[in-house]
C-alpha positions in Angstrom: 0.0 -0.1 0.0 1.3 3.5 -0.4 2.4 5.8 1.9 -0.2 8.6 3.0 1.3 12.4 2.7 -0.9 15.4 3.6 -4.1 13.5 3.1 -7.6 14.9 4.6 -8.4 13.1 7.7 -11.6 11.2 7.6 -11.9 9.8 11.0 -10.5 11.2 14.0 -11.0 9.7 17.5 -9.8 11.9 20.5 -9.4 10.7 24.2 -11.9 8.2 23.9 -13.2 6.6 27.1 -15.9 3.6 27.2 -17.0 1.7 30.6 -20.0 -0.9 31.1 -21.3 -0.9 34.6 -18.2 0.6 35.9 -16.0 -1.9 34.0 -13.5 0.5 31.7 -13.0 -1.1 28.3 -11.0 1.6 26.5 -9.4 4.6 27.9 -7.4 7.8 26.3 -7.6 6.3 22.7 -6.4 8.6 20.1 -5.8 7.9 16.3 -6.5 9.4 12.8 -7.6 7.4 9.6 -6.4 9.2 6.8 -8.1 9.4 3.2 -6.7 6.7 1.0 -5.3 4.9 4.4 -6.0 1.3 5.5 -5.7 0.7 9.1 -5.4 -2.3 10.8 -6.4 -2.5 14.3 -5.1 -5.6 16.8 -5.4 -7.0 20.0 -6.4 -10.0 22.0 -10.3 -11.3 22.2 -11.8 -8.9 24.8 -9.3 -6.0 24.3 -12.1 -3.7 23.0 -11.6 -3.7 19.6 -15.2 -4.1 18.6 -16.4 -1.7 21.2 -14.2 0.9 19.6 -15.9 0.2 16.1 -19.1 0.1 17.8 -18.3 3.6 19.1 -17.1 4.9 16.0 -20.3 3.9 13.9 -22.8 5.3 16.8 -24.4 2.2 17.9 -22.3 2.8 21.4 -21.7 6.2 22.9 -18.5 6.9 24.6 -18.1 8.1 28.2 -15.7 10.9 26.9 -13.8 12.0 24.0 -15.0 12.8 20.4 -15.5 10.7 17.0 -15.1 13.1 13.9 -16.1 11.7 10.9 -15.1 14.1 7.7 -14.8 16.6 10.7 -18.0 16.0 12.3 -18.3 15.2 15.8 -20.8 12.5 15.7 -21.0 12.0 19.8 -24.5 13.5 20.6 -25.2 14.6 16.7 -29.0 14.7 16.4 -30.0 11.0 15.3 -31.1 11.9 11.5 -27.9 14.1 11.0 -26.0 11.2 12.6 -27.7 8.5 10.2 -27.1 10.6 7.3 -23.4 10.6 7.9 -23.2 7.1 8.6 -24.6 6.3 5.2 -21.2 7.1 4.0 -19.9 4.1 5.5 -19.6 0.5 4.5 -19.7 -1.8 7.6 -19.3 -5.4 8.3 -19.9 -7.0 11.7 -18.0 -9.8 13.0 -20.9 -12.8 12.5 -22.2 -10.8 9.5 -25.5 -9.5 11.0 -27.3 -10.4 8.1 -31.4 -9.9 7.9 -32.6 -13.4 8.1 -36.0 -12.6 6.4 -34.4 -11.2 3.3 -32.6 -12.9 0.3 -29.1 -12.4 -0.3 -29.3 -9.9 -3.0 -31.8 -7.8 -0.8 -29.2 -8.0 1.7 -26.7 -6.8 -0.6 -28.4 -3.9 -2.0 -30.4 -3.0 1.4 -28.8 0.3 1.8 -28.1 1.5 -1.6 -31.8 0.3 -3.2 -34.1 2.8 -1.2 -31.3 5.7 -1.3 -30.9 5.3 -5.2 -34.5 4.6 -5.8 -33.5 1.2 -7.8 -35.7 -1.0 -9.8 -35.7 -4.7 -8.6 -33.9 -5.4 -12.2 -31.0 -2.8 -11.4 -30.5 -4.2 -7.9 -30.2 -7.6 -9.0 -27.7 -6.6 -11.7 -26.1 -4.3 -9.1 -25.9 -7.4 -6.5 -24.8 -9.9 -9.4 -22.0 -7.6 -10.2 -20.5 -7.3 -6.6 -20.7 -11.1 -5.7 -18.7 -12.0 -8.8 -16.0 -9.9 -7.7 -16.3 -11.9 -4.3 -16.0 -15.4 -6.1 -19.6 -16.4 -5.4 -22.2 -18.1 -7.5 -25.1 -16.2 -9.0 -27.5 -18.6 -7.8 -26.9 -17.7 -4.3 -28.7 -14.3 -4.6 -32.2 -15.8 -4.1 -31.2 -17.6 -1.2 -31.8 -16.5 2.1 -28.6 -16.5 4.5 -29.8 -19.6 6.2 -29.4 -21.5 3.2 -25.7 -20.8 2.4 -22.7 -21.7 4.4 -21.2 -19.4 7.1 -18.0 -18.5 4.8 -20.8 -17.5 2.2 -22.7 -15.4 4.7 -19.6 -13.5 5.3 -18.7 -12.6 1.8 -22.4 -11.3 1.2 -22.1 -9.4 4.4 -18.8 -7.8 2.9 -20.6 -7.4 -0.5 -23.2 -5.4 1.2 -20.6 -3.3 2.8 -18.7 -2.4 -0.6 -22.2 -1.9 -2.4 -22.4 1.9 -3.4 -18.8 2.4 -3.1 -18.8 4.0 0.1 -15.5 6.2 0.9 -15.1 4.7 4.2 -14.8 0.7 5.0 -15.2 -0.7 8.3 -14.4 -4.4 8.6 -14.7 -6.5 11.9 -12.9 -10.0 11.3 -13.8 -9.9 7.3 -11.1 -12.9 7.2 -12.2 -15.0 10.1 -13.6 -18.7 9.4 -12.4 -18.6 5.8 -10.1 -20.6 3.9 -6.7 -18.9 3.1 -7.5 -18.5 -0.7 -11.0 -16.6 0.3 -9.1 -14.9 2.9 -6.7 -13.5 0.3 -9.5 -12.7 -2.0 -10.9 -10.5 0.5 -7.8 -8.6 1.2 -7.3 -7.9 -2.6 -11.0 -6.3 -2.4 -10.1 -4.1 0.5 -6.9 -2.9 -0.9 -8.9 -2.5 -4.2 -11.6 -0.4 -2.8 -9.0 1.7 -1.2 -6.9 2.3 -4.2 -9.8 2.9 -6.6 -12.3 5.0 -5.1 -9.6 6.9 -3.1 -11.5 5.2 0.0 -10.2 4.6 3.6 -10.6 1.4 5.5 -10.5 0.3 9.3 -10.0 -3.7 9.7 -10.3 -5.3 13.2 -8.4 -8.6 12.6 -6.5 -11.5 14.2 -4.8 -12.7 10.8 -1.3 -11.1 10.9 -1.1 -12.1 7.2 -3.6 -10.2 6.1 -2.3 -7.3 8.3 0.8 -7.3 6.3 -1.1 -7.3 3.0 -3.8 -4.9 3.4 -2.3 -2.3 6.1 -0.5 1.0 6.0 -0.7 1.6 10.1 -1.3 -0.6 12.2 -2.5 -0.2 16.0 -2.3 -2.5 18.9 -5.0 -2.2 21.7 -4.0 -3.6 25.0 -4.6 -2.8 28.4 -7.4 -0.9 27.5 -5.5 1.6 25.2 -3.3 2.0 22.3 0.0 0.6 23.3 1.9 0.4 20.1 1.4 1.7 16.4 3.4 1.8 13.2 3.5 0.3 10.0 3.2 -3.4 9.0 7.2 -3.4 8.3 7.8 -1.7 11.8 5.5 -4.2 13.5 7.5 -7.1 12.3 10.8 -5.6 13.4 9.1 -4.6 17.1 10.7 -6.0 20.0 7.0 -5.2 21.7 6.0 -8.2 23.7 2.4 -8.3 22.6 3.3 -7.9 18.9 5.4 -10.9 18.9 3.1 -12.9 20.5 0.5 -12.0 17.8 3.0 -12.8 15.2 3.9 -15.9 16.5 0.8 -17.1 17.0 -0.2 -16.9 13.6 2.5 -18.4 11.7 6.2 -17.0 12.0 7.3 -18.7 8.6 4.9 -16.2 6.9 7.2 -13.3 7.9 10.6 -14.7 7.5 
């Protein structure tokens, strides 16, 4: 991925703090995502990575701090204004979060169909064009999520996220549970999305090989805060014990 120079800040998180029932989850979280940048967030299970993502997309409200998307602070922003702003984001959740009552093609075009007032035919054509990029067969479009495998559900969720070419993409464990070939395909889609539309991406992942492929910058969440940040090359040379644990737990041969 290319280096980021003098780019617009598309997401800025400042002094974010979040707790649940007095249990502190995140504290003093500060980072910036630049236009055209791909950021990977790593950390142990339960470290607060998904909580951070849910704060960014407005599903949770931080106890303290600000979250700016395109220089607009979404914390305490009126509901309609927040929803309009978040329409510019493409999001996948860790377990897909597809609508069980909608067919796969309807899930994929859900956000775009009404916004652009697409006919059923045009919406179907759009859904078909996206799943081809993800290596899915056309016949899955008329099935429901429960009628396809978990790996396919994950790819349908990613198809929904990239539908409409959003400028900001947020992925929560996009390659978990996928075979290496499909995982590499998803990585290529993330890279292409960032390069071709000038988009930006935040990816939460445990897949260190994926981190090395997709990321311009990496941040580690540990002990409730960002304990390390740097480039993938710097990550592989880091003496940080937690970073080394992540690399060793994946497959150290990948990084030799």
